[in-house]
C-alpha positions as CSV (number, residue, x, y, z in Angstrom):
1,M,-41.3,88.9,-118.1
2,K,-41.9,90.2,-121.6
3,S,-39.0,92.1,-123.2
4,D,-39.4,95.3,-125.1
5,Q,-37.0,94.5,-127.9
6,D,-37.3,98.0,-129.3
7,S,-35.8,99.7,-126.2
8,G,-32.2,98.4,-126.9
9,L,-29.7,99.8,-129.3
10,N,-28.3,98.3,-132.5
11,L,-24.6,97.7,-132.7
12,V,-22.5,97.3,-135.8
13,V,-18.8,96.5,-135.6
14,K,-17.2,96.9,-139.1
15,N,-13.7,95.8,-140.1
16,L,-12.4,96.7,-136.6
17,G,-8.7,96.7,-135.8
18,V,-7.0,97.7,-132.6
19,S,-3.3,98.1,-132.1
20,Y,-1.0,99.1,-129.3
21,I,2.5,100.5,-129.2
22,R,4.6,98.1,-127.1
23,K,8.4,98.5,-126.7
24,N,8.6,100.8,-129.7
25,S,6.7,98.3,-132.0
26,N,3.2,98.2,-133.2
27,T,1.2,95.2,-131.8
28,S,-2.1,94.3,-133.4
29,V,-4.6,92.9,-130.9
30,I,-7.7,92.7,-133.1
31,E,-7.9,92.6,-136.9
32,N,-10.6,92.8,-139.5
33,L,-13.4,92.0,-137.0
34,S,-17.0,92.5,-138.1
35,F,-20.3,91.5,-136.5
36,D,-23.6,93.1,-135.4
37,V,-26.0,92.9,-132.4
38,N,-29.7,93.5,-132.8
39,P,-31.7,95.7,-130.3
40,G,-32.4,93.7,-127.1
41,E,-30.1,90.9,-128.0
42,V,-27.7,89.3,-125.5
43,V,-24.4,88.3,-127.1
44,A,-21.6,86.6,-125.2
45,I,-17.9,86.9,-126.3
46,C,-15.6,84.0,-125.5
47,G,-12.0,83.1,-126.2
48,L,-8.8,82.2,-124.5
49,S,-7.3,84.5,-121.8
50,G,-5.5,87.5,-123.3
51,I,-7.1,87.1,-126.8
52,G,-8.6,90.6,-126.8
53,K,-12.1,90.3,-125.4
54,S,-11.8,93.2,-122.9
55,T,-10.0,95.3,-125.5
56,L,-12.9,94.7,-127.9
57,V,-15.7,95.8,-125.5
58,R,-13.7,98.8,-124.3
59,T,-13.3,99.8,-127.9
60,I,-17.1,99.4,-128.4
61,A,-17.7,101.5,-125.3
62,G,-15.6,104.3,-126.8
63,L,-12.8,103.9,-124.2
64,V,-10.2,102.7,-126.7
65,R,-9.7,104.2,-130.2
66,P,-9.6,101.7,-133.0
67,S,-6.7,101.7,-135.4
68,Q,-9.0,100.7,-138.3
69,G,-12.7,100.2,-139.0
70,E,-15.5,101.6,-136.9
71,V,-18.1,100.9,-134.3
72,L,-21.6,102.2,-134.9
73,I,-24.5,102.3,-132.4
74,D,-27.8,103.1,-134.0
75,S,-25.9,104.2,-137.1
76,Q,-23.8,106.7,-135.2
77,V,-20.0,106.2,-135.3
78,I,-18.5,105.9,-131.8
79,N,-15.6,108.3,-131.1
80,G,-15.7,108.5,-127.3
81,P,-17.6,107.3,-124.2
82,I,-21.3,106.5,-124.7
83,E,-23.9,108.3,-122.7
84,S,-26.5,105.5,-122.8
85,L,-24.1,102.7,-121.8
86,G,-23.9,100.7,-118.6
87,F,-20.7,98.9,-117.8
88,V,-20.0,96.2,-115.1
89,T,-16.6,94.6,-114.5
90,Q,-15.5,91.8,-112.2
91,D,-13.7,94.1,-109.9
92,Y,-16.6,95.3,-107.8
93,S,-14.3,96.0,-104.8
94,R,-12.6,98.8,-106.7
95,S,-15.6,100.1,-108.6
96,L,-17.6,100.9,-105.4
97,F,-16.7,103.8,-103.0
98,P,-16.4,102.3,-99.5
99,W,-17.3,105.6,-97.7
100,L,-20.6,105.8,-99.5
101,T,-23.7,103.8,-98.7
102,V,-25.4,101.4,-101.1
103,E,-27.9,104.1,-102.0
104,K,-25.3,106.8,-102.6
105,N,-23.1,104.4,-104.7
106,I,-26.0,103.6,-106.9
107,A,-26.9,107.3,-107.3
108,L,-23.4,108.3,-108.5
109,P,-24.3,108.2,-112.3
110,F,-26.8,111.0,-111.6
111,K,-24.0,113.4,-110.7
112,G,-24.0,116.4,-113.1
113,K,-27.3,115.2,-114.7
114,D,-30.3,117.4,-115.0
115,I,-32.6,115.1,-113.2
116,S,-34.9,116.1,-110.3
117,A,-34.2,114.9,-106.8
118,S,-37.5,113.0,-106.7
119,E,-36.8,111.2,-109.9
120,R,-33.3,110.3,-108.7
121,K,-34.7,108.9,-105.5
122,S,-37.4,107.0,-107.3
123,R,-34.9,105.4,-109.8
124,V,-32.4,104.5,-107.0
125,Q,-35.1,102.9,-105.0
126,A,-36.4,100.9,-108.0
127,A,-32.8,99.7,-108.8
128,I,-32.3,98.6,-105.2
129,E,-35.5,96.6,-105.3
130,E,-34.7,95.0,-108.6
131,V,-31.4,93.6,-107.3
132,G,-32.8,92.6,-104.0
133,L,-30.9,95.0,-101.7
134,T,-33.8,96.8,-100.0
135,E,-32.7,95.8,-96.5
136,S,-29.1,96.9,-97.2
137,A,-29.7,100.3,-98.7
138,R,-28.1,102.2,-95.8
139,L,-25.1,99.9,-95.4
140,F,-21.6,100.5,-96.8
141,P,-20.0,98.2,-99.4
142,W,-17.5,96.8,-96.8
143,Q,-20.4,95.5,-94.8
144,L,-21.7,93.4,-97.7
145,S,-20.6,90.1,-99.1
146,G,-18.9,89.9,-102.5
147,G,-22.1,88.9,-104.3
148,M,-24.1,91.7,-102.7
149,Q,-21.4,94.2,-103.7
150,Q,-21.7,93.0,-107.3
151,R,-25.5,93.6,-107.0
152,V,-24.7,97.2,-106.1
153,A,-22.5,97.5,-109.1
154,I,-25.2,96.0,-111.3
155,A,-27.9,98.4,-109.9
156,R,-25.6,101.4,-110.5
157,A,-25.1,100.3,-114.1
158,L,-28.9,100.0,-114.6
159,V,-30.1,103.0,-112.6
160,M,-29.8,105.3,-115.7
161,K,-31.9,102.9,-117.7
162,P,-29.2,102.2,-120.3
163,K,-30.2,100.9,-123.7
164,F,-26.8,99.2,-124.0
165,L,-25.0,97.2,-121.3
166,I,-21.5,95.7,-121.3
167,L,-20.6,93.0,-118.7
168,D,-16.9,92.3,-118.6
169,E,-16.4,89.1,-116.6
170,P,-19.0,90.4,-114.1
171,F,-19.2,87.2,-112.0
172,A,-15.6,85.9,-112.1
173,S,-14.8,87.0,-108.5
174,V,-17.8,85.4,-106.7
175,D,-18.3,81.8,-105.7
176,V,-20.3,79.4,-107.9
177,Y,-23.6,79.5,-106.2
178,V,-23.6,83.3,-106.0
179,R,-22.6,83.3,-109.7
180,L,-25.7,81.3,-110.6
181,D,-27.9,83.7,-108.8
182,L,-26.3,86.7,-110.4
183,E,-26.6,85.1,-113.9
184,D,-30.4,84.7,-113.3
185,L,-30.7,88.2,-111.9
186,V,-29.0,89.9,-114.8
187,S,-30.7,87.7,-117.4
188,N,-34.1,88.6,-116.0
189,L,-33.3,92.3,-115.8
190,V,-31.9,92.8,-119.3
191,H,-34.7,90.8,-120.9
192,S,-37.4,92.6,-119.0
193,H,-35.9,96.0,-120.1
194,G,-35.0,94.8,-123.6
195,T,-31.4,96.0,-123.0
196,T,-28.8,95.2,-125.8
197,T,-26.1,93.4,-123.9
198,L,-22.5,92.2,-124.5
199,L,-21.2,89.6,-122.0
200,V,-17.5,88.8,-121.9
201,T,-16.9,85.5,-120.1
202,H,-14.4,82.6,-119.9
203,D,-17.2,80.3,-118.8
204,V,-18.7,78.5,-121.8
205,D,-21.7,77.3,-119.8
206,E,-22.4,80.8,-118.6
207,A,-22.2,82.1,-122.2
208,I,-24.7,79.6,-123.4
209,Y,-27.0,80.0,-120.5
210,M,-27.3,83.8,-120.7
211,A,-26.9,84.6,-124.4
212,D,-28.9,84.6,-127.6
213,R,-25.6,84.2,-129.5
214,V,-22.0,83.4,-128.7
215,L,-19.0,84.9,-130.5
216,V,-15.6,83.2,-130.3
217,L,-12.4,85.2,-130.8
218,S,-9.3,83.3,-131.8
219,G,-5.9,83.9,-133.3
220,S,-3.3,86.6,-132.9
221,P,-4.4,89.2,-133.8
222,A,-7.9,88.1,-132.8
223,Q,-10.5,87.5,-135.4
224,L,-14.0,86.1,-135.2
225,S,-13.9,82.3,-135.5
226,L,-17.4,81.4,-134.6
227,D,-20.9,83.1,-134.4
228,L,-23.2,80.6,-132.7
229,S,-26.9,81.0,-132.2
230,V,-28.3,79.7,-128.9
231,N,-31.6,78.1,-129.7
232,L,-32.8,77.5,-126.1
233,K,-36.2,78.7,-124.9
234,R,-36.7,81.3,-122.3
235,P,-37.1,81.7,-119.4
236,R,-34.1,79.4,-118.6
237,V,-33.7,77.5,-115.4
238,Q,-30.2,76.7,-114.3
239,M,-30.1,72.9,-113.8
240,Q,-32.9,72.2,-116.3
241,T,-31.4,74.3,-119.1
242,R,-27.8,73.1,-118.4
243,S,-28.9,69.4,-118.8
244,D,-30.8,70.0,-122.0
245,A,-29.4,68.1,-125.0
246,T,-29.2,71.3,-127.1
247,F,-27.2,73.0,-124.4
248,L,-24.8,70.1,-124.2
249,T,-24.3,70.1,-128.0
250,L,-23.7,73.9,-128.0
251,R,-21.2,73.5,-125.2
252,D,-19.2,70.9,-127.2
253,Q,-19.2,73.2,-130.2
254,L,-17.9,76.1,-128.2
255,H,-15.2,74.1,-126.5
256,A,-14.0,72.7,-129.8
257,S,-13.9,76.1,-131.4
258,I,-12.0,77.7,-128.5
259,R,-9.5,74.8,-128.2
260,S,-8.8,74.9,-131.9
């Protein structure tokens, strides 16, 4: 599917720093971090556990206030939650309301929005079809497998047609075969819509498979230690792409960077 690269948003992270007050002392989590993401680009963020990956994307989303520097989306400084943002986390069991059907969970972002009932219905139906849940639309989350629940969370993030999507370890809680299916599902959707996407993951193979670039955070406080372009053709096919010589070289580079 052809991607409309003009439909995503441009991201600029400039000299970013994030600090927390812990036990009456100031702890710096991120320091002097700068990078940019082009419209429609998929960028993965890797690094050791606890390095500050989730803090970074929550700051970009406007949920955490930086202690220095700034985040700009389409040249606008971010000072709070972003209207045109979709956000998917690994904890689908807590993000879905068990008393609402799949349809109603996906329709939640429309609450309080000036969108007609017919438009809401059309968008929800389209999102359900995109993630392959047509036969499960009237079911409740507790009646679905973990992978299907995460599909609901993905559909809910995409139903408002966001121009910017953040995926924070979105597949960490599902088994390996479901994970591969979800990687392909999300990759196809974000590229068909041209959605600018940030993917946080511990899985180096997943980062390379899904992304156009991979950023590695390291140190304490965290800084950018590697910005790696992924020169693999699309569309990508799981086993074929993962056995490609370029893929294997990129994987070695990423592992070496993270370990160092």
